[in-house]
gemmi code that builds the backbone of each chain (N, CA, C; Angstrom):
import gemmi

chains = {
    "A": [
        ("MET", (136.115, 118.130, 125.185), (135.550, 119.179, 124.633), (133.582, 118.958, 124.682)),
        ("GLY", (133.237, 117.850, 124.941), (131.952, 117.179, 125.157), (131.662, 117.543, 126.410)),
        ("ASP", (132.296, 117.453, 127.216), (132.337, 117.797, 128.722), (131.574, 118.891, 128.663)),
        ("SER", (132.173, 119.927, 128.348), (131.550, 121.424, 128.488), (130.349, 121.553, 127.955)),
        ("LEU", (129.487, 121.125, 127.083), (127.957, 121.249, 126.370), (127.176, 121.361, 127.785)),
        ("LEU", (126.621, 122.313, 127.722), (125.199, 122.520, 128.584), (124.154, 121.536, 128.194)),
        ("PHE", (123.715, 121.573, 127.020), (122.694, 120.884, 126.058), (123.315, 120.349, 125.323)),
        ("ASP", (122.781, 118.681, 125.367), (122.842, 118.171, 123.637), (121.790, 118.174, 123.074)),
        ("PRO", (121.845, 118.853, 122.161), (120.562, 118.887, 120.994), (120.041, 117.412, 120.606)),
        ("PHE", (120.927, 116.506, 120.418), (120.747, 115.193, 119.737), (120.491, 114.128, 120.586)),
        ("SER", (120.417, 114.785, 122.346), (120.006, 114.221, 123.408), (118.063, 113.990, 123.545)),
        ("TYR", (117.330, 113.299, 122.628), (115.616, 113.614, 122.428), (115.326, 113.712, 123.742)),
        ("THR", (115.165, 112.861, 124.495), (114.999, 112.293, 126.093), (115.366, 114.029, 126.929)),
        ("ASP", (116.175, 114.471, 126.826), (116.512, 115.545, 127.489), (115.282, 116.870, 126.797)),
        ("VAL", (115.203, 116.658, 125.666), (114.167, 117.787, 125.220), (112.555, 117.435, 125.353)),
        ("LEU", (112.093, 116.010, 125.288), (111.049, 115.129, 125.106), (110.233, 114.942, 126.762)),
        ("ILE", (111.174, 114.478, 127.237), (111.092, 113.906, 128.696), (111.882, 114.624, 129.772)),
        ("PRO", (111.177, 116.052, 130.093), (112.333, 116.603, 131.100), (112.467, 115.987, 132.255)),
        ("LEU", (110.888, 115.602, 132.690), (110.811, 115.222, 134.449), (111.032, 113.429, 134.025)),
        ("SER", (111.292, 113.298, 135.336), (111.776, 111.596, 135.469), (110.198, 111.091, 135.612)),
        ("ILE", (110.359, 109.558, 135.500), (108.385, 108.898, 135.384), (108.626, 108.437, 137.006)),
        ("THR", (107.649, 109.242, 137.603), (107.322, 108.670, 139.405), (106.109, 107.819, 139.226)),
        ("PRO", (105.912, 107.164, 140.298), (104.803, 106.163, 140.431), (103.533, 107.441, 140.520)),
        ("GLY", (103.622, 108.612, 141.122), (102.584, 109.689, 141.021), (101.768, 109.630, 139.721)),
        ("ILE", (103.050, 109.865, 138.781), (102.536, 110.134, 137.407), (101.581, 108.710, 136.927)),
        ("VAL", (102.451, 107.603, 137.022), (101.619, 106.332, 136.882), (100.414, 106.363, 137.358)),
        ("ASN", (100.399, 106.524, 138.397), (98.963, 106.298, 139.342), (97.677, 107.213, 138.699)),
        ("GLY", (98.582, 108.602, 138.303), (97.382, 109.424, 137.891), (97.059, 108.773, 136.309)),
        ("LEU", (97.992, 108.483, 135.531), (97.400, 107.843, 134.580), (96.539, 106.556, 134.611)),
        ("PHE", (96.914, 106.022, 135.707), (95.641, 104.989, 135.957), (93.945, 105.465, 135.909)),
        ("TRP", (94.329, 106.385, 136.909), (92.925, 107.012, 137.271), (92.281, 107.630, 135.675)),
        ("VAL", (93.117, 108.486, 135.229), (92.660, 108.954, 133.622), (91.947, 107.701, 132.502)),
        ("LEU", (92.694, 106.475, 133.077), (92.037, 105.220, 132.172), (91.005, 104.996, 132.669)),
        ("LEU", (90.793, 104.654, 134.055), (89.893, 103.963, 134.799), (88.570, 104.942, 134.339)),
        ("GLY", (88.831, 106.643, 134.376), (87.752, 107.420, 133.726), (87.246, 106.961, 132.492)),
        ("VAL", (88.120, 107.359, 131.464), (87.763, 107.038, 130.114), (86.536, 105.901, 130.115)),
        ("THR", (87.648, 104.529, 130.581), (87.056, 103.008, 130.615), (85.271, 103.162, 131.158)),
        ("GLY", (85.326, 103.929, 132.222), (84.028, 103.869, 132.758), (83.249, 104.723, 132.299)),
        ("VAL", (83.375, 105.933, 131.486), (82.326, 106.431, 130.640), (81.863, 105.676, 129.036)),
        ("VAL", (83.004, 104.794, 128.334), (82.945, 104.217, 127.221), (81.682, 102.906, 127.688)),
        ("VAL", (82.132, 102.458, 128.983), (81.949, 101.170, 128.925), (79.991, 101.569, 129.255)),
        ("LEU", (79.764, 102.742, 130.283), (78.608, 103.101, 130.232), (78.010, 103.618, 129.026)),
        ("ILE", (78.357, 104.199, 128.253), (77.888, 104.642, 127.078), (77.537, 103.221, 125.942)),
        ("LEU", (78.419, 102.124, 126.042), (77.957, 101.183, 125.223), (76.962, 100.266, 125.842)),
        ("ALA", (76.793, 100.413, 127.122), (75.809, 99.536, 127.894), (74.751, 100.026, 127.776)),
        ("TYR", (74.430, 101.657, 127.826), (73.297, 102.089, 127.376), (72.799, 101.990, 125.940)),
        ("HIS", (73.607, 101.814, 125.114), (72.937, 101.554, 123.663), (72.333, 100.231, 123.282)),
        ("LEU", (73.198, 99.376, 124.237), (73.220, 97.946, 124.355), (71.763, 97.942, 124.877)),
        ("SER", (71.342, 98.080, 125.944), (70.169, 98.227, 126.563), (68.954, 98.965, 126.102)),
        ("SER", (69.056, 99.715, 125.246), (68.272, 100.750, 125.019), (67.813, 100.287, 123.465)),
        ("TYR", (68.460, 99.634, 122.533), (68.431, 99.549, 121.291), (68.449, 97.973, 120.839)),
        ("SER", (68.442, 96.925, 121.844), (68.896, 95.446, 121.214), (67.712, 95.092, 120.825)),
        ("VAL", (67.725, 94.111, 120.182), (66.234, 93.136, 119.981), (65.836, 92.307, 121.137)),
        ("SER", (66.733, 91.650, 121.063), (66.884, 90.833, 122.735), (67.353, 91.193, 123.709)),
        ("GLY", (67.023, 91.043, 125.082), (67.167, 91.837, 125.879), (68.141, 91.194, 126.518)),
        ("ILE", (68.104, 89.507, 126.753), (69.059, 88.383, 127.152), (70.334, 88.446, 126.209)),
        ("LYS", (70.340, 88.582, 125.097), (71.704, 88.760, 124.416), (72.266, 90.210, 125.132)),
        ("ALA", (71.532, 91.185, 124.983), (71.951, 92.612, 125.316), (72.643, 92.580, 127.060)),
        ("SER", (72.037, 91.757, 127.387), (72.673, 91.689, 128.948), (73.894, 90.643, 128.836)),
        ("ILE", (73.966, 90.035, 128.366), (75.332, 88.676, 128.266), (76.412, 90.059, 127.405)),
        ("LEU", (76.287, 90.614, 126.470), (76.927, 91.265, 125.881), (77.352, 92.523, 126.635)),
        ("ILE", (76.818, 93.294, 127.452), (77.180, 94.324, 128.501), (77.796, 93.363, 129.337)),
        ("ALA", (77.410, 92.278, 130.301), (78.594, 91.838, 131.065), (79.895, 91.031, 130.516)),
        ("VAL", (80.120, 90.733, 129.416), (81.264, 90.276, 128.955), (82.033, 91.747, 128.856)),
        ("GLN", (81.476, 92.722, 128.441), (81.960, 93.653, 128.093), (82.550, 94.501, 129.636)),
        ("ALA", (81.899, 94.564, 130.366), (81.979, 94.930, 131.637), (83.230, 93.992, 132.143)),
        ("GLY", (82.791, 92.830, 132.378), (83.843, 92.054, 132.828), (85.652, 92.090, 132.210)),
        ("VAL", (85.604, 92.126, 131.087), (86.756, 91.780, 130.441), (87.385, 93.507, 130.991)),
        ("SER", (86.348, 94.441, 130.885), (87.104, 95.931, 131.336), (87.522, 95.601, 132.551)),
        ("ILE", (86.708, 95.356, 133.252), (87.053, 95.412, 134.825), (88.561, 94.393, 134.886)),
        ("LEU", (88.352, 93.068, 134.688), (89.880, 92.557, 134.450), (91.031, 93.440, 134.105)),
        ("LEU", (91.017, 93.786, 133.149), (92.089, 94.318, 132.404), (92.213, 95.667, 133.310)),
        ("LEU", (91.277, 96.629, 134.092), (91.703, 97.712, 134.829), (92.191, 97.144, 135.948)),
        ("LEU", (91.844, 95.866, 136.713), (92.768, 95.290, 137.776), (93.992, 94.932, 137.684)),
        ("ALA", (94.314, 94.324, 136.274), (95.592, 94.186, 136.011), (96.510, 95.437, 135.855)),
        ("THR", (96.103, 96.493, 135.133), (97.056, 97.719, 134.956), (96.725, 98.067, 136.337)),
        ("PHE", (95.858, 98.222, 137.342), (96.202, 98.521, 138.391), (97.388, 98.077, 139.270)),
        ("SER", (97.338, 96.797, 139.373), (97.993, 96.123, 139.809), (99.505, 96.436, 139.391)),
        ("ALA", (99.949, 96.503, 138.235), (100.865, 97.039, 137.765), (101.624, 98.527, 137.990)),
        ("SER", (100.397, 99.325, 138.402), (100.746, 101.078, 138.854), (100.931, 100.809, 140.141)),
        ("VAL", (100.532, 99.848, 141.584), (100.742, 99.715, 142.631), (102.133, 99.096, 142.739)),
        ("LEU", (102.289, 97.942, 141.795), (103.808, 97.274, 141.787), (104.762, 98.323, 141.826)),
        ("PHE", (104.966, 98.720, 140.432), (105.677, 100.099, 140.121), (106.033, 100.800, 141.523)),
        ("GLY", (104.699, 101.211, 142.161), (105.144, 102.392, 143.070), (106.171, 101.919, 144.335)),
        ("SER", (105.484, 100.425, 144.625), (106.504, 99.946, 145.879), (107.639, 99.417, 145.778)),
    ],
    "B": [
        ("MET", (65.520, 98.170, 124.957), (64.751, 97.557, 123.830), (63.493, 98.102, 122.593)),
        ("ILE", (63.976, 97.405, 121.507), (63.399, 98.018, 120.497), (61.554, 97.475, 120.846)),
        ("THR", (60.660, 98.220, 120.938), (59.125, 97.809, 120.892), (58.338, 97.694, 120.213)),
        ("LEU", (57.715, 97.043, 119.884), (56.830, 96.793, 118.646), (55.486, 97.108, 118.901)),
        ("GLN", (54.515, 97.334, 118.027), (53.356, 97.638, 118.369), (52.602, 96.096, 119.204)),
        ("GLN", (50.961, 96.647, 119.654), (50.967, 95.738, 120.569), (50.443, 94.316, 119.729)),
        ("ASP", (49.720, 94.480, 118.759), (48.946, 93.264, 117.903), (50.465, 92.756, 117.023)),
        ("GLU", (51.406, 93.010, 116.956), (52.332, 93.079, 116.438), (53.487, 91.745, 116.548)),
        ("LYS", (53.986, 91.028, 115.208), (54.706, 89.578, 115.781), (55.818, 89.857, 114.891)),
        ("LEU", (57.111, 89.336, 115.755), (58.525, 89.509, 115.112), (58.401, 88.408, 114.378)),
        ("LEU", (59.071, 88.692, 113.353), (59.147, 87.325, 112.417), (60.928, 87.142, 112.426)),
        ("TYR", (61.729, 87.969, 112.186), (63.102, 88.047, 111.399), (63.886, 88.977, 112.147)),
        ("THR", (65.218, 88.853, 112.386), (66.239, 89.804, 112.480), (67.355, 89.467, 111.844)),
        ("PHE", (67.395, 90.731, 111.001), (69.133, 90.287, 110.121), (69.684, 91.294, 110.487)),
        ("ARG", (71.251, 90.874, 110.270), (72.181, 91.411, 110.469), (73.489, 91.525, 109.595)),
        ("ARG", (74.602, 92.211, 109.492), (75.464, 92.265, 108.626), (76.159, 90.610, 109.016)),
        ("HIS", (77.055, 90.648, 107.918), (77.925, 89.516, 108.097), (78.841, 89.600, 109.215)),
        ("PRO", (79.169, 88.461, 109.809), (79.887, 88.711, 110.936), (81.562, 88.993, 110.183)),
        ("ILE", (81.768, 88.440, 109.052), (83.048, 88.577, 108.453), (83.430, 90.071, 108.260)),
        ("VAL", (82.482, 90.873, 108.395), (82.865, 92.383, 108.399), (83.324, 92.774, 109.843)),
        ("LEU", (83.739, 92.245, 110.720), (84.159, 92.592, 112.095), (85.711, 92.046, 111.799)),
        ("LEU", (85.810, 91.284, 110.810), (87.475, 90.856, 111.052), (88.355, 92.016, 110.428)),
        ("GLY", (87.827, 93.395, 109.723), (88.763, 94.200, 109.837), (89.283, 94.839, 111.171)),
        ("PRO", (87.880, 95.410, 112.266), (88.334, 95.685, 113.442), (89.116, 94.542, 114.256)),
        ("ILE", (88.872, 93.199, 114.062), (89.721, 92.169, 114.789), (91.459, 92.285, 114.267)),
        ("LEU", (91.426, 92.367, 112.777), (93.070, 92.246, 112.495), (93.517, 93.865, 112.713)),
        ("ALA", (92.592, 94.688, 113.065), (93.438, 95.850, 113.020), (93.845, 95.872, 114.912)),
        ("VAL", (92.872, 95.447, 115.554), (93.302, 95.053, 116.873), (94.655, 94.807, 117.383)),
        ("ALA", (94.694, 93.398, 116.461), (95.562, 92.318, 116.625), (96.928, 93.098, 116.141)),
        ("ILE", (96.722, 93.795, 114.964), (98.535, 94.395, 114.613), (98.537, 95.528, 115.602)),
        ("LEU", (97.478, 96.333, 115.866), (97.929, 97.399, 117.018), (98.358, 96.921, 118.293)),
        ("ALA", (98.049, 95.562, 118.686), (98.051, 94.943, 120.086), (100.007, 94.495, 119.799)),
        ("ALA", (100.137, 94.238, 118.967), (101.352, 93.543, 118.657), (102.510, 94.660, 118.309)),
        ("LEU", (101.996, 95.657, 118.260), (103.118, 96.741, 117.431), (103.901, 97.480, 119.120)),
        ("PRO", (103.306, 97.374, 119.931), (104.109, 97.763, 121.043), (105.551, 96.891, 121.137)),
        ("TYR", (105.272, 95.633, 121.233), (106.480, 94.592, 121.148), (107.383, 94.552, 119.938)),
        ("VAL", (106.975, 95.325, 118.799), (107.898, 95.335, 117.599), (108.611, 96.434, 117.971)),
        ("ALA", (108.035, 97.626, 118.482), (108.747, 98.951, 118.636), (109.836, 98.816, 119.852)),
        ("TYR", (109.189, 97.781, 120.775), (110.125, 97.414, 121.756), (111.475, 96.662, 121.116)),
        ("ARG", (111.430, 95.787, 120.378), (112.239, 95.399, 119.715), (113.050, 96.081, 118.657)),
        ("LEU", (112.812, 97.029, 117.942), (113.089, 97.992, 117.130), (113.930, 99.006, 117.788)),
        ("GLY", (114.006, 99.225, 118.926), (114.836, 100.333, 119.473), (114.068, 101.186, 120.507)),
        ("LEU", (112.885, 100.514, 121.251), (112.228, 101.231, 122.081), (113.011, 101.080, 123.163)),
        ("ARG", (113.852, 99.779, 123.412), (114.348, 99.529, 124.850), (115.429, 100.445, 125.012)),
        ("ASP", (116.132, 100.898, 123.848), (116.879, 101.825, 124.051), (116.583, 103.506, 124.487)),
        ("LEU", (115.376, 103.594, 124.344), (115.044, 105.038, 124.143), (114.689, 104.604, 126.024)),
        ("ILE", (114.107, 103.966, 126.441), (113.749, 104.143, 127.658), (114.623, 103.717, 128.486)),
        ("ALA", (115.995, 103.024, 128.336), (117.270, 103.059, 129.001), (117.606, 104.532, 129.302)),
        ("ASN", (117.148, 105.478, 128.518), (117.699, 106.652, 128.763), (116.874, 107.669, 129.319)),
        ("ILE", (115.462, 107.070, 129.897), (114.610, 108.267, 130.440), (115.172, 107.640, 131.847)),
        ("PRO", (114.831, 109.127, 132.667), (114.814, 108.327, 134.319), (113.647, 107.745, 134.604)),
        ("ILE", (113.667, 106.765, 135.698), (112.300, 106.219, 136.191), (112.609, 105.658, 137.433)),
        ("GLN", (111.408, 106.331, 138.123), (111.666, 105.852, 139.915), (111.060, 104.583, 140.155)),
        ("GLY", (111.772, 103.665, 139.783), (110.793, 102.473, 139.557), (111.413, 101.340, 138.636)),
        ("ASP", (111.061, 100.167, 138.503), (111.213, 99.129, 137.928), (110.656, 99.624, 136.498)),
        ("PRO", (111.563, 99.705, 135.449), (111.290, 99.696, 134.118), (110.439, 98.860, 133.618)),
        ("ALA", (110.356, 97.558, 133.959), (109.574, 96.326, 133.377), (108.241, 96.452, 133.818)),
        ("LEU", (108.223, 96.981, 134.674), (106.815, 97.066, 135.504), (105.895, 98.448, 135.100)),
        ("LEU", (106.379, 99.518, 134.545), (106.322, 100.284, 133.988), (106.255, 100.371, 132.425)),
        ("LEU", (106.581, 99.180, 131.911), (106.122, 98.907, 130.133), (105.379, 98.253, 130.677)),
        ("THR", (104.951, 97.029, 131.288), (103.606, 96.063, 131.810), (102.530, 97.015, 131.961)),
        ("PHE", (102.637, 98.363, 132.642), (101.531, 99.223, 132.851), (101.276, 99.838, 131.354)),
        ("ILE", (102.330, 100.349, 130.704), (101.557, 101.022, 129.545), (101.026, 99.826, 128.723)),
        ("TYR", (101.641, 98.690, 128.841), (101.042, 97.908, 127.348), (99.629, 97.185, 128.030)),
        ("LEU", (99.237, 97.112, 129.399), (98.051, 96.820, 129.697), (97.275, 98.212, 129.151)),
        ("ALA", (97.549, 99.149, 129.831), (96.352, 100.169, 129.038), (96.228, 100.779, 128.077)),
        ("TRP", (97.424, 99.962, 127.215), (97.253, 99.941, 125.555), (96.313, 99.327, 125.030)),
        ("ILE", (96.077, 97.833, 125.792), (95.368, 96.744, 125.396), (93.739, 97.281, 126.058)),
        ("THR", (93.813, 97.996, 127.148), (92.753, 98.617, 127.548), (91.874, 99.320, 126.454)),
        ("ILE", (92.832, 100.371, 125.670), (92.261, 101.372, 124.731), (91.562, 100.638, 123.645)),
        ("LEU", (92.762, 99.732, 123.680), (92.300, 98.832, 122.061), (90.779, 98.414, 122.605)),
        ("TRP", (90.762, 97.381, 123.414), (89.605, 96.773, 124.233), (88.198, 97.720, 123.858)),
        ("LEU", (88.476, 98.728, 124.388), (87.659, 99.449, 124.429), (87.077, 99.998, 122.843)),
        ("ALA", (87.853, 100.240, 121.695), (87.308, 100.706, 120.643), (87.234, 99.292, 119.845)),
        ("PHE", (87.425, 98.232, 120.331), (86.904, 96.981, 119.804), (85.714, 96.645, 119.952)),
        ("SER", (85.243, 97.294, 121.544), (83.930, 96.860, 121.897), (82.668, 98.189, 121.159)),
        ("ALA", (82.992, 99.313, 121.030), (82.539, 100.165, 120.471), (82.430, 99.761, 118.523)),
        ("ALA", (83.344, 99.008, 118.179), (83.443, 98.424, 116.727), (82.088, 97.590, 116.576)),
        ("PHE", (81.893, 96.713, 117.906), (81.174, 95.438, 118.219), (79.723, 95.920, 118.218)),
        ("VAL", (79.610, 97.007, 118.986), (78.269, 97.664, 119.071), (77.934, 98.040, 118.134)),
        ("ASP", (78.608, 98.879, 117.107), (78.328, 99.262, 116.013), (77.848, 98.356, 115.089)),
        ("HIS", (78.711, 97.460, 114.862), (78.067, 96.133, 114.217), (76.701, 95.596, 114.756)),
        ("TRP", (76.556, 95.364, 116.058), (75.585, 94.673, 116.520), (74.193, 95.560, 116.286)),
        ("LEU", (74.377, 96.748, 116.506), (73.359, 97.560, 116.404), (72.605, 97.723, 114.802)),
        ("ASP", (73.305, 97.494, 114.145), (73.011, 97.584, 112.894), (71.847, 96.577, 112.324)),
        ("VAL", (70.699, 96.955, 112.437), (70.079, 95.826, 112.462), (68.604, 95.821, 111.912)),
        ("TRP", (67.850, 94.847, 110.972), (66.968, 94.782, 110.304), (65.796, 94.074, 110.923)),
        ("VAL", (64.805, 94.463, 111.116), (63.684, 93.648, 112.142), (62.150, 93.809, 111.378)),
        ("VAL", (62.167, 92.375, 110.789), (60.687, 92.075, 109.990), (60.004, 92.025, 110.712)),
        ("THR", (58.858, 92.224, 110.865), (57.479, 92.173, 111.559), (56.709, 91.363, 110.691)),
        ("ASP", (55.389, 91.079, 111.323), (54.259, 90.666, 110.401), (53.532, 91.758, 109.368)),
        ("LYS", (53.752, 93.223, 110.246), (53.077, 94.245, 109.332), (54.298, 95.219, 108.938)),
        ("ARG", (55.391, 95.511, 109.332), (56.190, 96.314, 108.973), (57.830, 95.627, 108.809)),
        ("LEU", (58.801, 96.700, 108.427), (59.873, 96.617, 108.301), (60.570, 97.886, 108.651)),
        ("LEU", (61.963, 97.413, 109.913), (62.341, 98.618, 110.818), (63.475, 98.307, 110.294)),
        ("ASP", (64.041, 99.243, 109.799), (65.508, 99.565, 109.967), (66.550, 100.879, 110.901)),
        ("PHE", (67.516, 99.727, 111.673), (68.305, 100.859, 112.245), (69.802, 100.663, 112.270)),
        ("GLU", (70.046, 101.705, 112.431), (71.584, 102.082, 111.980), (72.223, 102.657, 112.869)),
        ("GLN", (73.316, 102.171, 113.439), (74.259, 102.802, 114.563), (75.474, 103.503, 113.783)),
        ("GLN", (75.797, 104.496, 113.838), (76.963, 105.319, 113.094), (77.687, 105.611, 114.176)),
        ("GLY", (78.811, 105.209, 114.809), (79.798, 105.410, 116.198), (78.589, 105.358, 117.427)),
        ("LEU", (79.164, 106.094, 118.203), (78.520, 106.274, 119.633), (77.295, 107.254, 119.689)),
        ("PHE", (77.225, 108.274, 118.968), (76.236, 109.206, 118.936), (75.500, 109.831, 118.262)),
        ("HIS", (75.482, 108.548, 116.821), (74.861, 108.805, 115.914), (73.979, 107.374, 115.158)),
        ("ARG", (72.816, 107.811, 115.500), (71.634, 107.093, 115.257), (70.396, 107.006, 114.307)),
        ("GLU", (70.476, 105.865, 113.134), (69.110, 106.389, 112.605), (68.337, 105.115, 112.156)),
        ("SER", (66.944, 105.458, 112.106), (65.954, 104.465, 112.361), (64.897, 104.538, 110.940)),
        ("ALA", (64.253, 103.783, 110.251), (63.386, 104.117, 109.324), (62.565, 103.036, 109.449)),
        ("VAL", (61.012, 103.129, 109.131), (60.356, 102.349, 108.921), (59.187, 102.297, 107.981)),
        ("THR", (59.060, 101.053, 107.618), (57.871, 101.128, 106.534), (56.976, 99.724, 106.582)),
        ("ARG", (55.623, 99.956, 105.917), (54.692, 98.843, 106.050), (54.982, 98.011, 104.834)),
        ("HIS", (54.777, 96.603, 104.891), (55.121, 96.132, 103.711), (53.953, 96.093, 102.555)),
        ("ALA", (53.110, 96.512, 102.689), (52.135, 97.307, 101.221), (52.667, 98.403, 100.644)),
        ("LEU", (53.970, 98.940, 101.109), (54.490, 100.187, 100.765), (55.600, 99.952, 99.898)),
        ("VAL", (55.843, 98.148, 99.919), (57.199, 98.165, 99.275), (56.964, 97.822, 97.570)),
        ("GLN", (58.037, 98.295, 96.951), (57.596, 98.424, 95.579), (58.608, 97.497, 94.916)),
        ("ASP", (59.819, 97.680, 95.026), (60.792, 96.814, 94.391), (62.048, 96.355, 95.481)),
        ("ILE", (62.305, 95.415, 94.915), (63.660, 94.621, 96.150), (65.030, 94.274, 95.205)),
        ("SER", (65.967, 94.581, 95.471), (67.126, 94.388, 94.727), (68.188, 93.779, 95.562)),
        ("VAL", (69.001, 92.996, 94.657), (70.482, 92.236, 95.830), (71.334, 92.980, 95.021)),
        ("GLU", (72.253, 93.109, 95.658), (73.816, 93.368, 95.098), (74.927, 92.593, 95.771)),
        ("VAL", (75.529, 91.157, 95.285), (77.076, 90.399, 96.032), (77.516, 90.927, 94.792)),
        ("LYS", (78.635, 91.644, 95.581), (79.819, 92.256, 94.512), (81.180, 91.687, 95.211)),
        ("GLY", (82.066, 90.939, 94.560), (83.291, 90.322, 94.733), (83.345, 89.161, 95.215)),
        ("ILE", (84.747, 88.552, 95.301), (84.673, 87.287, 95.528), (84.401, 86.741, 96.960)),
        ("LEU", (84.438, 87.293, 97.961), (84.337, 87.101, 99.166), (82.831, 87.102, 99.683)),
        ("PRO", (82.113, 88.334, 99.185), (81.051, 88.149, 99.393), (80.044, 86.942, 98.468)),
        ("THR", (80.458, 86.164, 97.651), (79.977, 85.526, 96.635), (79.883, 84.031, 97.375)),
        ("LEU", (81.507, 83.957, 97.843), (81.408, 82.683, 98.504), (80.783, 82.553, 99.834)),
        ("LEU", (80.608, 83.716, 100.645), (80.276, 83.540, 101.645), (78.827, 84.041, 101.922)),
        ("ASP", (78.445, 84.419, 100.456), (76.845, 84.788, 100.785), (76.324, 85.801, 101.510)),
        ("TYR", (76.875, 86.798, 100.912), (76.258, 88.226, 101.537), (76.373, 89.239, 100.826)),
        ("GLY", (75.283, 90.377, 100.918), (75.750, 91.707, 100.243), (74.711, 92.535, 100.215)),
        ("ASP", (74.303, 93.476, 99.974), (73.593, 94.619, 99.858), (72.191, 93.939, 99.353)),
        ("VAL", (70.896, 94.668, 100.239), (69.872, 94.391, 99.849), (69.282, 95.840, 99.622)),
        ("HIS", (68.599, 96.573, 98.563), (67.702, 97.607, 98.580), (66.360, 97.316, 98.559)),
        ("VAL", (65.747, 97.989, 99.437), (63.937, 97.721, 99.141), (63.436, 99.446, 98.769)),
        ("GLN", (62.960, 99.380, 97.756), (62.244, 100.860, 97.110), (61.069, 100.616, 97.707)),
        ("THR", (60.627, 101.841, 98.311), (59.133, 101.922, 98.807), (58.406, 103.005, 98.544)),
        ("ALA", (57.137, 103.376, 98.879), (56.304, 104.469, 98.177), (56.519, 105.423, 99.209)),
        ("GLY", (57.031, 105.309, 100.244), (56.786, 105.857, 101.588), (57.556, 107.140, 101.530)),
        ("ALA", (57.800, 107.764, 102.774), (58.684, 108.772, 102.691), (60.076, 108.623, 102.713)),
        ("ASN", (60.753, 107.454, 103.140), (61.902, 106.997, 102.843), (61.942, 106.270, 101.736)),
        ("LYS", (62.183, 106.848, 100.614), (62.203, 105.887, 99.336), (63.052, 104.637, 99.565)),
        ("GLU", (64.387, 104.413, 99.929), (65.197, 103.123, 100.049), (65.652, 103.096, 101.336)),
        ("PHE", (65.234, 101.690, 101.522), (66.024, 100.973, 102.464), (66.992, 100.233, 101.789)),
        ("THR", (67.932, 100.274, 102.647), (69.551, 99.579, 102.249), (70.075, 98.826, 103.727)),
        ("MET", (70.509, 97.480, 103.399), (70.699, 96.795, 104.283), (72.769, 96.147, 103.652)),
        ("LYS", (73.247, 96.858, 104.088), (74.719, 96.644, 103.543), (75.268, 95.257, 104.299)),
        ("ASN", (75.950, 94.571, 103.485), (76.579, 93.480, 103.792), (75.800, 92.273, 104.296)),
        ("VAL", (74.513, 91.805, 104.295), (74.059, 91.332, 105.179), (74.013, 89.660, 104.551)),
        ("THR", (73.661, 89.047, 105.720), (73.788, 87.657, 105.102), (72.428, 86.957, 104.706)),
        ("LYS", (72.951, 86.219, 103.587), (71.866, 85.487, 102.950), (70.749, 86.569, 102.210)),
        ("PRO", (71.458, 87.330, 101.566), (70.962, 88.197, 100.584), (69.483, 87.701, 100.053)),
        ("TYR", (69.558, 87.070, 99.362), (68.637, 86.396, 98.266), (67.137, 85.731, 99.202)),
        ("LYS", (67.923, 85.073, 100.387), (66.824, 84.608, 101.331), (66.036, 85.755, 101.712)),
        ("ILE", (66.535, 86.801, 102.281), (65.958, 88.083, 102.661), (64.927, 88.872, 101.901)),
        ("LYS", (65.867, 89.045, 100.383), (64.486, 89.236, 99.235), (63.184, 88.682, 99.326)),
        ("GLN", (63.600, 87.352, 99.356), (62.580, 86.476, 99.164), (61.514, 86.259, 100.484)),
        ("ILE", (61.979, 86.460, 101.336), (61.207, 86.564, 102.546), (60.270, 87.930, 102.490)),
        ("ILE", (61.128, 89.248, 102.312), (60.254, 90.366, 102.125), (59.530, 90.839, 100.540)),
        ("SER", (59.630, 89.981, 99.954), (59.002, 89.808, 98.955), (57.729, 89.185, 98.775)),
        ("ASP", (57.780, 88.155, 99.828), (56.669, 87.164, 100.029), (55.675, 88.079, 100.727)),
        ("LEU", (56.215, 88.586, 101.767), (55.412, 89.507, 102.911), (54.753, 90.660, 102.129)),
        ("ALA", (55.232, 91.455, 101.234), (54.698, 92.524, 100.572), (53.660, 91.854, 99.496)),
        ("ASP", (54.146, 90.663, 98.751), (52.831, 90.349, 97.955), (51.506, 89.966, 99.125)),
        ("ASN", (51.892, 89.200, 100.151), (50.519, 89.002, 101.267), (50.001, 90.104, 101.651)),
        ("ALA", (50.702, 91.412, 102.125), (50.201, 92.564, 102.225), (49.292, 93.365, 101.280)),
        ("LYS", (49.503, 93.257, 100.160), (48.554, 93.677, 98.915), (47.452, 93.044, 98.628)),
        ("ALA", (47.796, 91.576, 98.758), (46.480, 91.001, 98.446), (45.320, 90.986, 99.476)),
    ],
}
model = gemmi.Model(1)
for chain_id, residues in chains.items():
    chain = gemmi.Chain(chain_id)
    for i, (resn, *xyz) in enumerate(residues, 1):
        res = gemmi.Residue()
        res.name, res.seqid = resn, gemmi.SeqId(i, " ")
        for name, pos in zip(("N", "CA", "C"), xyz):
            atom = gemmi.Atom()
            atom.name, atom.element = name, gemmi.Element(name[0])
            atom.pos, atom.b_iso = gemmi.Position(*pos), 0.0
            res.add_atom(atom)
        chain.add_residue(res)
    model.add_chain(chain)
structure = gemmi.Structure()
structure.add_model(model)
structure.setup_entities()
């Protein structure tokens, strides 16, 4: 009898995720993440360079913040590329 | 960079106590561990039902790294917010800068001669043990009160500002 059902209301994946997750979707998500990260890092760097008391400390903070962000983005990009291969 | 007047000399810079950052650090740590807990509690079964064109382990790695990147950005924003809340004491003025989020910044300036009353508020066990609290400076200027919240060594700051105000009035 169960085989005759065309739509199973209790199978949430049918409702929430109608499409399969493809490398293209993952790649698109990576570019969105890259854009958001870039904008936020630039805004924070602008604030630090404009309003800090010490220029040296501000430069160190900007370098750490940008460096860690780049490393995380590289790791995320690698995962997306490997997923697509 | 914060610019001072030509003949002005920077004496002190005061910030909030680093313990204030403990809240954002704990929040980030809990949120970073959350996907692992969700995975152990049943996310694994949900993922097994999703049609994926590729290795599910790599997809999870991608999602987790993206999540960590977002958390890093949130922590960076919280840290910059903390770092840019600063009191600058020069030989002539008291400058108060307060960053509230990414797009809201307030600043106020008063001359030492305009300082009237200074009070300190240390409330709670942790502030008492770690020596941090609020410093309120009442002035005769347009900005009636300057408040530095959760600042390190509030009694020392009170003494410094009080001495500078006395010298300016003498």
